[in-house]
N, C-alpha and C positions, 0 to 999 in steps of 0.2 A: 782115225783122223778123217774129218769131213772134208770132202773135196767140193770146192765152189765151182759149180758148172755154169755154162751159159744159161741154162734153164733157170737155175736158182737166182742168178743175177737179174734175169728178166722179172721173176716174181718179186724180188726185193725192190726193184725200181718201181714196179707197179704199186706196190704197197706204200712206198714213199710218195709217190704221186698222189695216191688216194689220201694219205694223211695230210699232205700239203694242201690238197684241194679242200678237204674238210676243214682244215684249219683256216684256210682263206675264207671259206664260207662262214665259219664261226666268227672270224674277225669282222667280216662284212656285216654279219648279223648283229654282233655286239656294237659295232660302230653305228649301225643303223638305229639300234635301240637307244644308244647314248645320244645320238643326234636327235632322235625322236623326242627323247625325254627333254633335251635342251630346248629344242624347238617348241615343245608343248609348254615347258616352263616359261619360255619367252612369250608365247601366246597367252598364257594365263596372266601375264603382267605382274607388277609388284604386289605382293601380298599385303594386306592390311596389317599395320603393326599396333593397332589399338589393343590395349589390354585393360582389364578392370584396375581402377585406381582409386585409392581412398579419397573421400571428399572431406575437406578440412573446414571447420567452422571457426571464425575469428571474432574476437570482440572488437569494439570501436578503436581500440589502441593498437590493433594488429597482432595481439597475443592469441594463442590458440586456446579455444575453450572446449573443443571436442572434435571428433572425427566419426565418419561413417565408413565402414569398410567391409561390412558383410563377412566378418571373420578373418579378412585378409588385409593387413596394412600394406598399402601400396602408394608410393609416390614416384614421380618422374622428374629427374634432373638432367640437364644437358651434360654432355661429356666434359665440357669446359668447367663445369661445376662440381667435378669429381676430382678428388686428390689424385695427383700423378702416381703416388705410391700405390693406390688401389689398382690402377691400370697395369702398372709394372708388375705387381704381385700376382694379379689375376692371369695375365699372359704367361708369366713364368711358370705357374703351376698348372694351368689349364690348356695352354695351346701356344707353345713357344714360337711356332712358325705361322701364327695367325695372319700376319701381314703379307705372307708369301703364297699361301695356298689358295685354292679357288673354292674353298668350302670343305674339301676333303684332304686329309693328310695321309697320302698313300704309304709313305714310309713308315709312319706311326701305325697304320692299319696293319701292315705286314708284320711289324714288330709285335703288336698285340696279338695277332693270329698265331705267331710262332710261340709266344709265351703261353697262350692258352692251350696250344697243342701239346707242349711239353708237360704242363700241369694237368692236362686232361679236364680242365675246368676254366670257367670265366675268371681270369685273375687280373686282367689289365684292360682298361678302357682306351678307346682311340677316338672318342668323339671330339670334334673341334668346337670352338666357341660358337661358330655359325650353326652347327648341328644342335647344339644344346639350346641355342636361341630358338631355333625352329621348333624343337620339342616343347619348350616352355610356352611358345605362342599358340601353337596350333593342335598339339597332339596330346593324347592320353599317354601314360607311361607304361602301358602294358608291353610285354615282350613278345611281339608277334611279327612275322614277316610283312604283314600289311603296314604296320606301324613304321617299320624300318624303311619300306619303300616310300611312304608318304613323307617321312622325315628327309629322305634323300631328295625328293622333288622340292619340298619347301626350302631345303638348303640351297639348291640350285637357283630357285627364284630369288632368294634373299641376296645371294652373291651376284646375280645378274642385274639387279635393280637398285641396290643400295651400296653405298661406300662401306669400306672397312670400319670407319669411325662410327658411322650410323648403326652398323651391326653391333659393334662393341658397346655403344651407348644403350641400345635396346637390351642386350644381354645383361649388362650391369643393373639395369632397371627392372628386370624380371626374374632373376634367379632367387631361389628360396634360401633364406638365412636362418630358418627355424622359428618356432614360437609364433607362427602366423605372419611373419614378417617377410615381405617380398621387396627386393630392390635394395640397392646400396644406401640410398638416403634413409629409408625406414630402418635399415640395419644399423647405420651409424648413430641414429637417434636412439634406437632401442638399447644397444649395447654400451654406447659411450656418451649419449646425451648431447650429440652435436651433429652438425650437417656434414655431408659427405665430403665437402670441399676442405673440411678442417681436420680430417683424419691424418694421424702421424704415420710414420713408416711402421712402427710395431703394431699399431692398431689396424692399419690396412692389411698387413700380413696375417693377423689373426682372423679378420673377416674373410680373406680370400680362402682360408682353409675350411670354412663352415659348410659351403654348398656340397662338398664331397660327401658328408654325412652329418646333416644338421642335428640329428638325434645323438651323435657321437662326439662331434666337435664343437658344440656350443659350449662356451665357458660356464653357462648357467647349469648345464647338465654334467659336464666333466671338465673342469678347468685344466687339469693336468694334461689330458689328451689334447685339449684345444691349443695349449701352448707348446706342446711337443710338435704339433703340426705347424704351428707358427714358425718354430725354429727351422723346420725343414724347408718351409717357403723362403725364409730369409736366406738360407744357404744356397737355395736354387737361384734366387735373385742375384746373389753375388757371383754365382757361376755364369750367369747369363749376361754379366756385365752391368747390371742395374745399380750395384752397390760396390763401394770400396771396402776393404778389410775393415777400416776404421768405422765406417757407418754400420757394417754388419755387427761388430762388437758392441757398439753403442746400443743398437736396437735389441740385441740379445740380452743385454743387461738392464734394460728399461722395464720397470714393473708397471703392468697395466692396471688402470683404475677403471673398474666397470661401474656403469650407472646401476643404482638400485632398480629393482623391477617395478616399482610403483611409478605411476605417471606423475608428471609435474603438476597437472591439474587433476585434483581428485575426481574420482568417478562420480557422475551425477552432478557435477558443478553446473548450476543453472539449468538443470534438467528440464524444468517446466519451460524455461525460455527457449531452449533448443527445440523442443517439441513444437512450440508455436512458430518458431522460425522455419522449421521444416514443413509445417503446414502451409505457411505463406509461400515458400518456394514451390510446393506442388501446385498451388493455385496460380502463381505467376507464370510458371514455365510448363505446367501441365505434364509434369514428370512423375512416373510412379516411384515407389520407395526403392525398388531394385536399381533403377536407373540413377536415382540420386546417390546411392551408396557406392556405385562402381565407375562413375564418369570422371572421377579426379577433379571434381569442382572445387573452387575456392569460394566459400561463402562468407562475405563480410557483413557482420551484424551491427546492430545499434547498441549492443550490450555495453554498459559501463562496469567493468569488473569490480572496481572499488565500490560503486553504489550497490551492486548485487551482494557483495560480501557483507557490507554494512546491513543491508536489509535482512539477510539471513541470520546474521548474528543478533540483531535487534529482536527479531521474532523469537529466536531461541531463548534469549535472555528475559523477554517480557512475559511470555506465556508459561504458566507453570507446567512442568513436566508431568504433573499428576492429572492435568486437564486433558480431556479428549476433544476439546474445542478445535475447530479448524480455522485457517485463515487464507486470504488471498491478498496480494498486494501488487500494485502496478505504479511505475514512475515513468512519466513521459516528458519529453521536451515539447512544450506547448507550441514552439514555432515551427517544428518539423513533423511532430507525430512520432518521433523516434522513441522506441521503448527503451529506457536506460536500465531498468531493473524489473524483474517479475518474479513473484513467488505464487505458486499455485496450490501450495499445501505445506503442511509442516514436515513431511518426509516424502520425497519423490519415490525412493525405493519401495516404501510401503504402499504408496498410492499415487500413481501418475495422473490421476484425475486432476485436471487444471481448473481450480476454482475461480481463477482470475479470468479465464477465457471461456470455459465450457459452462460453468454453473450460472443459472438465472435465478436471482434472488430479489425479493422486494427491497427497494432502495430507501424506503422511508422518506424522511425529510430531505435527503440529498437530491430529490427531484425538484425541490422548490426554486433553486436558482433558474431552472428552465422555465418554470411557471412564471416567475417574476420578470424574467426577460420578455416573455410573451405579453405580460401585463403593461410593461413599459412601451412596447410597440403598440399597444391599444390605449395609450394616453396616461397610464399611471405614472406617478413619480415616487421617489423615495419619501416624499412628504404626504402622499395620499393617506388619508385616515379612514379606518373602519373600526367598528366596535368589537372588542374581544369579550364575548360572553357565550354561554351555552346557546347553540342555535341548531334548529332542525331544518334541513333542506329538502325540498320536494324536487323530483326530477322524473324523467320518463312520462311527461304529460301528466304529472300528479299521481302516477300509480305507485311510485316508491318514495320513500323518505331516507334521509341519511343524517345522522347526528354525530358529528365528530366530537372528540374531547381533547383538551390540552393535557400535557404531561402533568401527572399528579392532580388533574382537575383544577389547575391554577388558571384564573382568568383575570384580566385587568378590569372587566365590567365597566369599561370605559373605552374611549377612542384611542387607538394606537396608530403609529405610522408604519408604512411598509418597511422603513428602515429598521424599526423596532421589531416588526413581525418576523423578518428573516433572522435577526440576531438572537431573538428569544425563541424562535421556532414555533410561533403561534399557529395552531392548526386551523382554528376557526377563520382567521384572516386568510389563510391560504385557500380554503375551500370557497369562502365568499369571493375571492379574486378569481378562482377557476370558474365558478358559476357565472360571474358577471361578464367576463370577457368571452365566454363560450367554451365549452369543454373541448371543442375540436382544436382550439389554438394550442393547447399543450401537446396534443398529438402531432400537429404540424411541426412544432418546434422540436420535438423528439426526433422526428424524421430528418429535419434539416441539420440536426447536430449529430447525425450518425448512429442513433440508437438502433440496433439490429432487431430489437423486439418492440412491437407496436404497443403504444400506451393505450390502455382501454378507455372507452368513453363512459366514465361514470365519475361522481363527485370524489370518491376516495382516491382517484388517480393523483389528485393534488397532494396527497399525503404518502405517495410512493407505494401503492399496492400492486401496480403492474410491474412484474419482474423484469430485471435488466441484467446485463453482464457487467461485471466490474470494469473491464477494459474499456467498454463502450461509454460509461458515464464519466470515467476519468478522462477520456478523450474529449467528451462533450465540455467539461470544465476547461480543458485546454483551449478549445475554440473560444469559449468566453474570454479566457485570459489573454489570448493573442490578439483580441480586437475583432474576432468574428471571421478569421480566415479558416477555410476548411483544412482539417488534418485527418489523417487516418492512423490508427496504430500501426506502426511500421517496425518490423524486426530485421529486415535485410536492407543494406544500402546498395550493394552490388554483388554480382556474381560473375566469376571468371571460369571459363572451361580449362581443360588440361593444358591448352596451349597458351594460356594467358590472355585470351581474347575476352573482352567484356561482353557477356550475353544478356545481362539485365542490369538496370540501374534504376534506383527509386526516383520517382518524379518528385521534383522539389517545387513545381508551380503550385501555388495555393490560391484557390478561388475564394473571393469574399462571399460568405454565405449568410453572415448575420450583419445587422446594422451595427456599425463600429461604435457609434455613440451609445446605443442601448446596451451593447455588450459591455462597454466600460462602466456605465452606470451601475449595471448589475454586479459586476466584479467588485467595484468599490463598495457597494453595500455589503457584500460578503465578508468584508474585513470586520464587520460589526460583531461577529460572533466571538471575537477575541477582546472586544472593547468593553470593559466593565462600566464605563460611563453611561452605557446605554441600558444598564440594569433598570428594571421597572418592577412589575408584579412578580417576576421571577429573574433569575440570573441569566446572562448570555450563555449560550450552550458551550462555548469554549473556555469558560472560566477556570476549569480544572487544569488546563495546560497552558493558559495565557502567560503565566509567569515564567515558563521554560522557554518561550519563544524570544528570540533576539532580533527579529526583523519583521517587516510587515507581511502578513499572509492574508489571502482570501479563501474562505472555506465554508463548508457546511458539513454538519454531522447528521446522522440519521439512525433511528432506532425502531425496530419492530420487536415483537415478542421472541423472534428467532434470529434476528439479524442485527448486527451493530456495524456502523460505517462511519468513516471519517475521510473526507476528500478535501484537499486544499491545495493551494498553489502559491508560489512566488513567480515573478516574471520569467525566471529561467527553468522552473520545474513545476510540474503538477503530479501529485501522487494521491492514491486512494487505498484505503485498507478496509477490508471486510472481515469480520469474524462471526462465527456461528457454527452450528452443528450440521453435518451433512444430512442427517435424517429429519431435520426440522424440529429437533428438541429445543425447547425454549431456553433462553439465556437467563438464569435465575440468580447467579452469584453476582454481587456488586463488582467484585474484581474483574470478573470476565466482561462486564459491560464496559469497562474502562480500557480494555486492550487496544481496541482500534485507535482511539485518540492517542494513547501513549506511544504505540508503534509509529503512528504517523508523525507526531511531534518530534520524537527522537530521531527518526530517519531524516526528516527535512532539515533539522538543524545540523546533523553530521554530514549529510549529503552536500549541503551548500556552505559548509564550514569554510572552505578555502576560496569561495567565490565572493565577489563584491556584492554589497547590499544594493538591490535595485528596487525601484518603485514601479508600480503600474502607471505608465505615462498617459495622461488625458489626451485624447485626439482633439483636433479642431472640431467645433460644434457642440462642445460641452462647456458648462459654467460651473465653477465651484464656489459655493457660498457656505457660510457658517449658519447652521440652523439649530434650533432646539429640537433634539430627536423626539421628545415627548409629544410635540404638537405640530412639528413640521414647518414652524414659522422661522423667520429670520431671527437669529439670536441677537440679543443686546448684551451689553457688558454685564447686566444684572442677571442674566440667565445662569443658573448653576452649572449647566452643561452646554457647551458650544462645540459642535462637531462640524468639521469640514465635509460637505456632502456635494456630490456632483449630479447635475441635471442636464438633460438635453437642452441646449440653448433655446430660451423662450418658454420653458416650462418651470423655471425656477421660482420659488415663492417670492412675493413682494411685500407681504404683510410681515410686520415685526411682532415678536412676541411681547405682550404687555403684562404677562402674569407676574413678572419679578421686578417691575419698575419701582424704584424707591420713591418715597414721597418727594414730590417736586417742591421747589422753593418759592413757587407762586409767580415766578417771572412770566410774562406774557409769551415770550419766545419759547420757554421750556414747556408751557402747558399746551402749546399748539399740537394737536394729535398728528401722529405720522400718517403719511398718505397710505391709504389701504386699497387693495385691489378689490374690485367689485366681485362679489361671490357668484360664480357661474353655476349652471345646472349640474355640472359634474360634481362640485363640491356639495351642493344642496342635496343631491341624491344620496351621497354617502352619509350625510348627517342624519337622515331619517331612516336609512335602511340598515337595521341592526338585527 
């Protein structure tokens, strides 16, 4: 038996003092470390809570047409817009003392450590919601001491600088729910097709169980296990006092209905339009693709979903599936420049090359309205006459010649009016006009009306040999149709950032760039292509579709060996269609040559079906008179054709047509000739220049 001696007591007391001293030192050290960490965290300030968020693209009615998420679907919603069931379920299963602790649940940590020690393995987690949020925001998920230390630091920073509700909101918006879906809003939509605010108790409990193991508890991966975990969470919620027994039993017996995994908007819907919108966004905000995809922007576009669907259906139904011919189509609101529908090709998945935006093709006779506007500004009128016959033109100081031909070599071999020339698409009249007013005039008008490709200075430019983009020339027609106000093809009306702040809004101020009276006169002449009363040596170019049209349109078609065009407008809408082959192959089949007009006429009729019939309203400064379109003189009751035609005030004809006057009865008053305007140099010039 050991005897405790005074010497032993001394040694024991000394040891105890040493242990106490060391413990105090350790305590001071740990306190200093903890205090240092806290002070450092405080010095670091609040960490940024920004995370990549999906950018959403909306049509003009607010419906979603697409999203950009760089492989990760993310949305941010306020805590107030999240179902309370989600909040309760999440806290119950993830962190029951969330509102009491300071970021770390020490009791839970101790319990988890004890459980791990007993099992000699990692069997229980103790991370709080704040710790998980810190990990989701800032850290990689590798299991290292450095990562653990950083996680602790970020946890302290979060707790010091943000409220519990702010942290919970961030957590619910960043946790992973499987299948590339991040955040409760994306999860609610992905699994149940609804917003986070609409989630029911059973749905909320199901979703709260997924983050623990997305590859295990997703109902799309293993529905049985997902719903087993849902039951565990519901029982836990009842134990925590969030549910009554009645609510628990009702939730347990509710059969969940999951959304099918296909998107509501089919993949590739309006793909060409979306690409064009993203290009415009990059230009307006100077953002790269990565930034656009991850900044959680809300992009509101001009797209009319119904018009887009009609356009796609009409193209698919009109063009033979056996044909390799391609097409482009654009529909624009002429008052604003807003692009309502766009097709860049027959299949976006096979070829994303946008033929409506990127392709530059010869426009053929669709360039003539720009030419005749230029001519009106130089003194021409719809009644101006020139001779339609084979003609050779010299240019470049006599070094070169150009001899255009009419379609099928049909000529009037007589004088025709400009009103007839545009309706019949007389090429000789067009080139004569181009040469007379000066070839630079068409170039100036093209620039004035927004063509991004410069028209070449040569005689053939009058017949559309200088390539243009479809979207540009359709927009140019819109400028004519709206009375000469400048518009630009616009795809985006406004953009909001992730906080809902408007960071871009389309400019709606429209500058007057064309003479309003000349623009209207040109537009009214363009109605002639559908008016068979103007038929002469050949038919008006719109005769094949005129009977299918139920309202007044102004338009112009165009044809080259490799391109077929139809562009036309009503006051509410201007649309253009191009068809052709990508590699310049000629269009030889008669059926393929009719595609552009058929698509255009069908689209316009269906797109405007529910809208009121409107007419192009004449502005002040123009005069409407009835003329004989064959000679441009004022029509009498005896003329077989009397057509209302508009002129800039002061340029209207004053001579009456005498070609169809019946035999007079001999009375002195009736035999008196009508007053005639003295023929000026302008008219004399055209009478001999043929």
